[in-house]
C-alpha positions in Angstrom: 21.3 -6.1 22.3 18.3 -5.5 24.1 16.2 -7.9 25.4 12.8 -8.5 23.7 11.5 -6.8 26.4 13.5 -4.0 26.0 13.1 -4.0 21.9 9.4 -4.2 22.4 9.4 -1.0 24.3 12.0 0.6 21.4 9.5 -0.5 19.2 6.6 1.1 20.2 8.4 4.3 20.6 9.1 3.7 16.9 5.7 3.4 15.7 5.0 6.5 17.4 7.3 8.4 15.9 6.1 6.2 12.1 3.0 7.8 13.2 4.2 11.3 13.1 6.5 10.8 9.7 3.5 9.7 7.9 0.8 12.2 8.9 3.2 15.4 8.9 5.4 14.5 6.2 9.6 14.9 6.2 11.6 17.3 4.2 14.7 16.5 2.9 18.0 18.2 2.4 20.1 18.5 -0.6 23.5 17.1 0.7 21.1 14.0 1.6 19.6 13.2 -2.1 23.2 13.6 -3.1 24.4 10.8 -0.6 21.5 8.5 -1.5 21.0 9.0 -5.0 17.2 7.7 -5.3 17.1 6.2 -8.7 20.6 5.2 -8.6 21.4 3.8 -5.3 18.2 4.3 -3.4 15.2 2.9 -4.2 13.2 5.9 -5.9 9.0 6.7 -5.9 7.5 5.5 -8.9 3.8 7.4 -8.9 2.3 4.5 -10.6 -1.3 5.0 -8.7 -1.1 8.4 -6.7 0.9 11.1 -5.4 1.0 10.6 -1.9 3.8 13.5 -1.2 2.5 16.9 -0.1 3.4 18.7 -2.9 4.2 17.4 -6.5 8.0 17.5 -7.4 10.3 17.3 -10.4 13.6 16.2 -8.0 13.9 12.3 -7.7 12.8 11.3 -4.4 13.1 8.0 -2.4 10.5 5.5 -2.0 11.0 4.7 1.9 13.3 4.2 4.5 14.0 2.1 8.0 14.0 3.4 11.4 16.8 2.2 13.4 14.8 -1.2 14.8 13.6 -1.9 11.3 10.3 -0.5 10.7 9.6 0.7 6.9 8.5 4.3 6.8 6.7 5.4 3.1 8.6 8.7 2.4 6.1 11.2 2.1 7.9 14.7 1.1 6.5 17.4 2.9 9.4 20.8 2.4 7.0 22.8 5.3 8.0 19.5 8.0 10.1 20.0 11.2 11.0 16.4 10.2 14.1 16.7 7.9 16.1 14.1 6.9 20.2 15.3 6.2 23.1 13.7 5.5 26.2 13.7 8.7 29.4 12.6 8.6 28.3 10.1 5.3 25.2 8.9 7.1 21.9 10.1 6.7 19.7 11.2 10.0 16.6 12.3 11.5 16.2 15.7 12.3 13.6 17.4 14.6 14.2 20.9 14.1 18.1 20.8 15.0 17.6 17.7 17.3 19.2 14.4 15.5 16.3 11.6 16.6 18.2 8.8 15.0 20.3 7.3 11.7 17.9 5.8 8.8 18.7 3.7 6.3 17.1 3.6 2.5 16.5 0.7 0.9 18.7 0.1 -2.1 17.1 0.1 -5.6 16.3 -3.8 -6.5 18.2 -5.0 -9.0 15.0 -5.7 -11.3 14.4 -2.1 -11.7 17.6 -1.9 -14.3 16.1 -4.4 -16.3 13.7 -4.1 -19.1 10.9 -6.2 -20.6 11.3 -7.5 -23.9 9.7 -4.3 -25.6 12.2 -2.2 -24.0 10.3 -0.5 -21.0 12.3 -0.1 -18.1 10.3 -2.5 -15.5 10.4 -0.5 -12.4 7.8 1.2 -15.0 5.5 -1.6 -14.9 5.9 -3.2 -11.2 6.8 -0.9 -7.9 8.6 -2.8 -5.2 6.5 -1.6 -2.2 7.3 -3.0 1.6 8.1 -5.8 2.5 8.7 -8.2 -0.5 5.7 -6.7 -2.7 5.2 -5.8 -6.0 2.5 -3.3 -6.9 1.4 -3.7 -10.6 -0.7 -0.7 -11.8 -2.0 -1.5 -15.0 -3.7 2.1 -15.9 -4.2 5.2 -14.1 -7.3 5.4 -16.4 -10.5 6.2 -14.0 -14.2 6.0 -15.6 -15.7 8.2 -12.9 -13.6 11.0 -14.0 -15.6 10.7 -17.3 -18.9 12.3 -15.5 -17.3 14.5 -12.9 -17.8 11.3 -10.1 -13.9 10.6 -8.6 -13.7 9.8 -5.0 -13.2 13.4 -3.3 -10.1 12.1 -2.0 -8.6 10.4 -5.2 -5.7 12.1 -7.3 -5.0 8.7 -9.4 -6.1 11.3 -12.6 -4.1 14.5 -11.6 -1.3 11.8 -10.8 -1.2 10.8 -14.4 -1.5 14.5 -15.6 1.6 15.4 -13.5 3.6 12.2 -13.8 2.4 10.4 -17.7 5.3 12.1 -19.3 8.2 11.6 -17.3 7.8 8.2 -15.6 5.8 6.6 -18.1 2.2 6.4 -17.1 0.4 4.5 -19.4 -1.7 0.9 -20.1 0.5 -2.1 -19.4 -0.2 -5.2 -21.4 -0.2 -8.7 -20.2 3.0 -9.8 -21.3 5.1 -7.1 -19.6 3.3 -7.9 -16.4 4.2 -11.3 -16.7 7.7 -10.3 -17.4 7.9 -8.2 -14.5 6.7 -10.9 -12.2 8.7 -13.6 -13.7 11.8 -11.0 -12.8 10.9 -9.8 -9.5 10.3 -13.4 -8.3 13.6 -14.8 -10.0 15.4 -12.5 -7.8 13.8 -13.4 -5.0 12.7 -9.5 -4.5 9.0 -10.4 -3.7 6.6 -13.0 -1.9 3.4 -11.6 -3.0 1.7 -8.7 -5.9 -1.0 -7.4 -6.4 -2.6 -5.9 -9.9 -4.6 -2.9 -9.9 -6.0 0.3 -11.6 -8.3 3.1 -11.9 -12.0 1.6 -12.4 -12.5 0.6 -15.8 -15.9 -1.1 -17.1 -16.7 -4.2 -16.1 -16.1 -6.7 -18.9 -13.1 -4.6 -19.9 -11.9 -5.1 -16.5 -12.4 -8.8 -15.9 -11.0 -9.8 -19.3 -7.9 -7.7 -18.7 -7.2 -9.5 -15.2 -7.6 -12.9 -16.4 -4.9 -12.4 -19.6 -2.9 -11.1 -16.8 -3.4 -14.2 -14.7 -2.3 -16.1 -17.4 0.3 -14.3 -18.3 2.0 -13.9 -15.0 1.4 -18.3 -14.9 3.5 -18.9 -18.2 6.5 -16.3 -17.4 6.8 -17.4 -13.7 6.2 -21.0 -14.4 4.2 -20.7 -11.0 -0.2 -21.6 -11.2 0.0 -19.9 -7.4 1.8 -17.2 -8.2 0.1 -15.3 -4.7 -1.3 -12.7 -6.2 -4.2 -10.2 -5.1 -6.8 -8.8 -8.1 -8.2 -5.7 -6.9 -11.0 -4.7 -8.5 -14.4 -2.7 -8.6 -17.2 -5.0 -7.1 -18.7 -6.3 -10.8 -21.7 -6.1 -11.0 -22.8 -9.6 -11.7 -21.2 -11.3 -8.8 -20.6 -14.5 -10.7 -17.3 -12.7 -12.1 -15.8 -12.6 -8.7 -16.1 -16.7 -9.0 -13.4 -16.2 -12.3 -10.9 -14.3 -10.6 -10.2 -17.4 -8.3 -10.6 -19.8 -10.9 -7.8 -17.6 -13.2 -5.5 -18.3 -10.4 -5.5 -15.4 -7.9 -5.2 -15.9 -4.3 -7.0 -13.3 -3.1 -8.7 -9.9 -4.3 -9.7 -7.0 -3.0 -12.5 -4.0 -3.0 -12.0 -1.6 -1.4 -15.2 -0.2 0.0 -13.4 3.6 1.2 -15.7 4.6 3.7 -18.1 2.8 5.9 -20.4 5.5 6.6 -23.4 5.0 3.8 -24.2 8.9 3.8 -20.8 10.0 3.5 -19.7 7.3 1.8 -22.4 8.8 -0.9 -20.8 12.0 -0.7 -17.0 11.2 -1.1 -17.5 8.3 -3.3 -19.9 9.5 -6.2 -19.0 7.3 -9.1 -19.1 4.2 -6.4 -22.4 5.3 -5.2 -24.3 6.2 -8.4 -22.4 3.5 -10.8 -20.9 1.2 -9.2 -23.9 -0.8 -7.3 -24.1 1.5 -4.3 -22.8 0.6 -1.0 -24.9 -2.3 -0.5 -23.9 -4.1 -3.4 -20.4 -3.6 -2.3 -21.1 -4.9 1.1 -23.1 -7.9 -1.0 -19.6 -8.6 -3.2 -17.4 -8.7 -0.4 -19.5 -11.3 1.4 -19.7 -13.6 -1.7 -15.8 -12.9 -2.5 -15.1 -14.3 1.0 -17.3 -17.3 0.5 -15.6 -17.9 -2.9 -11.7 -17.3 -2.0 -12.3 -18.2 1.7 -11.3 -16.7 5.2 -9.3 -14.0 5.3 -8.9 -14.2 1.3 -10.7 -10.7 0.8 -9.5 -7.1 1.3 -11.1 -4.2 1.4 -9.9 -0.7 2.7 -11.3 2.3 4.5 -9.7 5.5 3.8 -9.6 6.3 7.8 -10.0 9.8 8.8 -12.7 11.1 6.9 -15.7 9.3 8.4 -15.5 9.6 12.4 -13.7 6.3 14.1 -16.6 5.1 15.2 -17.9 4.2 11.6 -14.8 2.6 10.6 -14.7 0.9 13.4 -17.8 -0.7 13.1 -17.5 -1.4 9.0 -14.0 -3.1 10.1 -15.7 -5.4 13.1 -18.3 -6.5 10.3 -15.8 -7.2 7.7 -13.8 -9.4 9.8 -17.1 -10.8 11.3 -17.7 -12.2 7.3 -13.7 -13.3 6.7 -12.9 -10.6 5.1 -9.7 -8.3 5.8 -10.5 -5.1 7.0 -8.0 -2.5 6.3 -7.6 1.4 6.8 -5.0 3.4 4.7 -4.0 7.0 6.6 -6.3 9.7 4.8 -3.4 12.1 2.6 -5.1 15.2 1.9 -3.3 14.5 -1.9 -2.6 17.2 -4.0 -4.7 17.8 -6.9 -7.6 16.0 -4.7 -11.1 17.3 -4.4 -10.1 17.3 -0.5 -6.3 18.9 -1.0 -5.5 21.0 1.3 -7.5 19.3 4.2 -5.8 17.8 7.9 -5.9 14.5 8.1 -6.2 13.6 12.6 -3.8 13.8 14.5 -1.5 11.0 15.0 -2.7 9.3 17.9 -5.9 9.0 16.4 -4.5 6.4 13.6 -2.3 4.6 16.5 -5.2 4.0 18.2 -7.2 2.7 15.4 -4.7 0.7 14.5 -4.4 -1.5 17.8 -7.7 -1.5 17.6 -7.9 -3.1 14.6 -5.3 -5.4 15.1 -7.6 -6.8 18.1 -10.5 -7.4 15.4 -8.4 -8.9 13.3 -7.5 -11.7 16.2 -10.3 -12.1 17.6 -12.0 -13.6 14.0 -9.3 -15.6 13.4 -7.5 -13.5 10.8 -3.6 -14.6 10.7 -0.7 -12.4 10.1 -0.6 -15.0 6.9 -3.9 -13.3 5.9 -2.8 -10.0 6.3 0.1 -10.2 4.5 -1.2 -11.9 1.1 -4.2 -9.7 0.8 -2.3 -6.4 1.2 -0.3 -4.4 -1.5 2.4 -3.3 1.3 3.2 -3.9 4.2 4.3 -0.9 5.9 1.3 0.1 7.7 0.7 0.9 11.5 -1.4 -2.1 11.8 0.8 -4.5 10.3 3.8 -3.2 12.9 2.0 -3.8 15.6 0.7 -7.3 14.5 4.3 -7.9 14.1 5.5 -6.5 17.1 2.7 -7.9 19.6 3.6 -11.3 17.8 7.3 -10.9 17.3 7.6 -11.3 14.2 9.9 -8.7 12.9 13.9 -9.9 12.0 15.0 -8.2 15.1 13.4 -10.4 17.6 15.1 -13.5 16.0 18.5 -12.0 17.1 17.8 -10.6 20.2 16.1 -14.2 21.4 19.5 -15.8 19.9 21.1 -13.7 22.1 18.9 -13.7 25.5 20.8 -16.5 28.1 18.8 -19.6 28.3 17.1 -19.3 31.8 
């Protein structure tokens, strides 16, 4: 077993590989798919919100996999990638060209995925199991910006519904279904946090729906505090933010997407024109931080569309107000207006992630804040925080085996 110092060196190398896989995607052989059996043995992708692969597909694909030291990597299928997952002597391995890089492991399909709600819907179609120990519920792929042709240019939410709606039951989930799903996932000990999200819908309808969902989760789980995040559009009536808190959500998220105002107007026309505009979203986030508390509000930026300097300015400002600013790697999703464009290089994102973690720590945002406000824990910045603070499970084993000084 390596020492803690050696382990960190290995994890930094593994993180660099993860960044490569996130930007360039990974192919997979038929033999590997036959071995892991997504949807039977391995946890499968559920296209509950976006298609994050490079191409749409009809074959069942896995949701994510683990690198040797434990970093979780989302599976982004790219049949043209030089990286490929293959079967070798009954194991799954990651190759770069003909060179075997390492053995990898796939997350087993959670038991609650095979359960059904009381009205007969398979629970995996209600809530997706995200890394690590998160439940992600998307109540609908409906987005009202589509009606006016004002979808965010990077978004393929409506395209995803059109492609996968008939095969993966992309439909409106009712409060009872969500409550039953949360109860089963918590009962199985599979999750510690859940996020409720969806497309942008009229404000009054959204508020009433989220209140009903919170009540149903509390009733079915028996938990007043179910550690839930309400991901919503910035309400035009800021008093509605208080009502989400009163309903029982521990955190809330309002994703501003772009920090540069000019680029925001061009990339997010619906939010700019019908959602109150950039200034209102910032005002709503500041108000939410006062209502929910420091580190209990999240706002995401789709990184790579605007200059890094602008993204960092936004992340710094949000953190100074007690908001957990996060970023996602921009995937030029199939079906979006920006399909066919290119994300920045992996090193660009690694540098941004290191700088973001430093911003969080400087502003008193703990890993607990990051975990509780985010829909998943498989981002580069999550990993950096856990490597720096030795929070990954592999560190506990290494410390047990290290000789006492």
